[in-house]
Structures are given as structure tokens and as C-alpha cells.
C-alpha positions, 0 to 999 in steps of 0.5 A: 322931819330931820335931815342928818343922823349925826350928833345934831340930828340925834340931839334934836330928836331926843329933845323933841321926843322928851317934850311930846313931839312924837311924829319924827322922821330922820333921813340920812343918805348914809347906810346908818346913823353916826354922821361924820363918825360913820364916814371918818374911819381912817387910821387914828381917827379920834376926837381931839376934845376929851370924851367927857365933854364931847358927849351929851350932858344927859348921857354921860359915860364913865367907861371911855377907854381914854381921854379922847375916844377913837372913832369906833368908840364914839360911833358905838356911843352914838348908837347906844344913846339913840337906842336908849332913847328909841331914836334909832327906829326913827332913822331912814338910812339911804335917803339922800335929800335933794330938795326941801320946798315950802308950800305957801298954800298948804303951809308945809314942807315937802322933802324930796329924796333922790331915791324916790320917796317924798315926805310932807312935814310941818317943820324941817331941821337941817342937821347936815353939819359943816363936816360932811362933804369932802373937799378935793383940791383942784389939781391939774392932771389928777385924772392922769395919775396911774396910782391909787387915790382917795380922800381921808373921809372916805378911807379905802380900807381894801387898799394895802399901804404896806410897803407903798410910796404914799403922798399925803396932800394936806396937813389939817386935823385929819392928816395929823391923826392918820399920818403917824399911823400910816408912817409906821407901815409905808415904805416912803411917805411924802407929806405936802403942806400948804401952811404949818399948824399951831400945836398943843400936846395930846397924849392919848394913851388908854387909861390905866386901871386905877384911873378908870376905877376912880372915874367909874366909882368916885361920885362927882369926879366925872362932872368935875372933869367935864367942867374943867375941860369946859373952861379949858376950852373957854381959855383957848377961846380967850386966847383967840379973842385976845391975841396980845395977852392970853393969845401971846401966852398960849402961842409961847406955850405952843412954840415951846412944845413944838420946838421940843418935839422938832429936833430937826432944824429943817423940819422945824423951820418948815412946820412952824406956822407964820400966822397968828395963833388961833387964826386957823384951827389949833391942833392937838397932837403929840405924835404928828411932829415926831412922825415928820422926822422919821427916816421914811417921811419927807415934809414938802412945803413947795406948792403942789402944781399937778399930778403926773402919771407916776406922782406929784409935781411941785412948783419947783418942778420936782416929780415926787414918784408915789404909788398912792395919793391920800387927800387930807384936805378937809371938808367943804365947810361953807357949803352947809346943806348944799347942793340940796335945794332949799326953797322957802316962802314966795319961792326964795332960794336959800342959795340966793339968800346966802350968796354973799355968805351964810347967815342965820339968827343964832345960826339956827333960823333964816327969815322967809323959811318958816319952821326950818331950822339949821343945826351946826349952822352959820357961825356956830362952830367952836375953836375952843370947845365942844360942838356938842354943847352948841348942838344941845343948845340948838336942840333946846331952842328949836324945841321951844320954837315948835312948842310956841307953834303948838301952844299958839295953835299956829302952823309955823314960825318965822324969824323976823328979818330985822331980828336976824339982820341985827343978830348977824351984824352983831356977830360979825362985829365981834370978830374985829381984832381977833385972831380969826381975822388975821389970815385966810382959813376955812372959817371964811369965805373968799371975800373974808366973811367969817361964816363958820365960827361963833365969835364968843364963848360956849357959855355965851351961846348957851345963855343966848339960846336958853330962852326963845323970845316970841317977839323975835318971830312971826307966827303963821296961821294954819291954812284955811283948808286944814283943820281948825286945830292943827297940830304943828309937830315935826310930822313927816309922812310919805305921800304919793 
């Protein structure tokens, strides 16, 4: 059973099918597959990682329209990959999973959905990711606002922004993409910023015909470009890990780029970050900063303290009258699969196990939750590469785990507590002295524990997940009531 039909769920299903695991079901609460690329359809939505790296290594395309593909093109790609591998037929859309429960006697999982059907499974893969639950800020008086409101991850395409006075709360990665687009059509745009961002350039124009021809027809060129982007991402991670050397050089590059883009000294002062380069997500855009200097755009850095019937109130007492408020406030990244109830062996609750911050061996396996695996789990986000690299590595690791179960004629596999504890301790220790610890960010919990990011490089994570060590796990025998030779696949069947 796989929960989530985004890149992670699709990657896991393909890997399992390619290695003999045929009985697979993918549940997703959305009306179709695509994950975050189905929901985030706001104007300008695109990946900020070049498409030849933000795509599966086994399903490379040479006909991307530009360096960083737009949302609809990525969604089309994911549909195509799923269709080519027969995975689209495994997806059960409109299925909101409310609980996954391990049965100690039957030694299987029961997966319950809000819509009614329940499923039994030998293994559960939670591929819900970190970027699927929109985060709405707690703002006093929100319900009193008489205008229109929506979150960028649930864009209201029926609402016409043309000629409207619009407020954007938040200046994260999503806002950086849609602000330049809507600024062209609204009457007035007020952007409320809590803190500035570090920017690096990204001119994402469509490929000219000669470049497209080279990519499509020169053997090895796309593979070479992919490798180049891979190591460029590793360089960014180097800058985050080594703030006084490479990080300082990257900060100088970013500052020079931002200064060249921000001709208005007041806007430059407001938009320039005051924290260490790489502490928060570094953003790639050559359009956002110029958009802040348009005649119809105002950047406000006073804190938002409330909403009134006619607009947004800031800490200086100013009422900014607007017709529409758009929340560009990101996602509840540290909630992972919650509020889903996940109950493991002995009735233990995952929410209790993670009360002090989420943790898992290699971000995948949690002790006491047999044959349950997490994709894009704790400490597997990347600040300088492509999450697709991590997802492919996780899919291979999970497949190895289930192959071990099958080959040993066991019922389930459970990571040893001491292995996971040592793994988590080592991961957390590697953050010391890096930019990630230099400020508060969505990478961290309220008490400062970093639960989102991997502390090293893509190549390190790939190496650590390349070969599963059976000694790191316990193997659970089949229950006495089952057949003598159980088949521990990802079988999932509705039951009454």
C-alpha cells in the first residue's frame, strides 16, 4: 500500500513493479495523481531545479520547453511516466487516508480511508511528502475581512485579479513565482514580507530552436547537462555547510546580483536579508526583485497584526485597503503525514514517538512500525539539489527491504531502535557550524531541532541507501494463523 501519488509514490511503485512486486495500490486524496504539481497551479508555477535533474533518471526527456519546466509540463511528465510503466492504473483517487494501524496478531496493516473503504496491507509506504498541507498564518480578525482570500497552493482560478487591489502575505518560493505574474494585471499589489531572501539568477525563457535541436539530437549532451546541474547543486550545499569559505563567496555573488536588480535604494534595503546565506531556502529568480519596483507594487516589512473588513493591518497601525488577500505562506512541512493516525506495534502512536521532532533511519524507517516506510521523510529535504534524487534512492532502499522480507519468508521488517538512534544522532551532529543553524526557518521545529533537511550531499545519501544492511533490522515471522509460506508483498485488498 502506497499513500500518495506524487513523485515519491510513483517512484516507489515503479521500483517495486520492476522487481516482482505486483500487488500494489496507491491511495491519494486528490482527484488524480501528481501530488504537489497537481495542487500548485498558481500563475508562474514552475520548478526552480532544471528539469533534466528534476525528473527520474530512468525516464529522461529531451523535449522540455525550457530550463525549469512549468507546472503543467511537470504534471504531464508525471502522468506520462506513470502511464508508460502501468502505474496510473494502480491509483485510487479521492481516497483520504485517516489511519494506518498495525495488527500485532495478524502482523499486517489496516489502512482506513475517510470515504469508507479499508484496506489490508503487508507493507505501507507513506509518500505524502513535506509540501502538501498549506500553512495558513494565524492572523487576528481573519474572518472579519470582507474581501476574497485564498492560499497560493489552492489558487482560485475563478477569481479575476485584473484591476483589483491585492495583498500577498509571504515572500517564499511560491510568492517569488506568482508575484511577477499577477503584478502585471492587478491595479495595486502590496507584498508583506517577514524577512528578505537570498536570490540567485534564473532566466527561464523557452529554449531557442537551435538549443532544442542540440539537446534532442546530440548523444550524451543531456546526460552531461544533468551531471553538471547535479554538481552545481552540490556546490550550493558546500556553501551552506562551509559558511566562512564557499558560503561567503556564494553570498557575495548573491548580493552583487541583488544589488544589480534592485535599483531603488529603499526597496533594496527592505529586501536584503540580514541572516547567513543558506540558513533559509535560497531562491532562484530574475523576475521577483524587479517586480517589487513596479509603480503599482509596494513592499511592506512591518509585521502583519490583523485583518480588518477592508484590508490588512500592520504593526505601525496602518490599514492597507485591499480587495483580495493571497497567502503565500508555504506549507506545514514538519507535519509530514499528520493528522493521519499512525499506530504501530504495541499500540504506539507515531505522533507520540515524534513529539520532540520527527526522526527516522535514513529518513525512511521508524522503530516499532514494521514494514512501514516514509518517503521524503525526516531529514531528507535538500537545500542544493533535486528531491527526485532522494526519492529514487529511497524507493531502491524500500524495495531492498521488502525483497529481504520475501527472500527470508518473513512477514515484516523493523529497523532496530539502537540503529535508528545512532543514525539520528549522527545526522543531527552534522548540522553544527552550518548555515542551517544560523536562524529560524521552516527546516526547524520551535525548539530548534532540524527535521526537514539532510545535512550533507546528494551523493552521500545515495551511497548510504545503496545497499540495505540486514543487520540493521529485525525480521518478524509470519503469524501462526497465516500460511506456512507467506508472500510479504505490498498486497492491499479492501475488506468488509
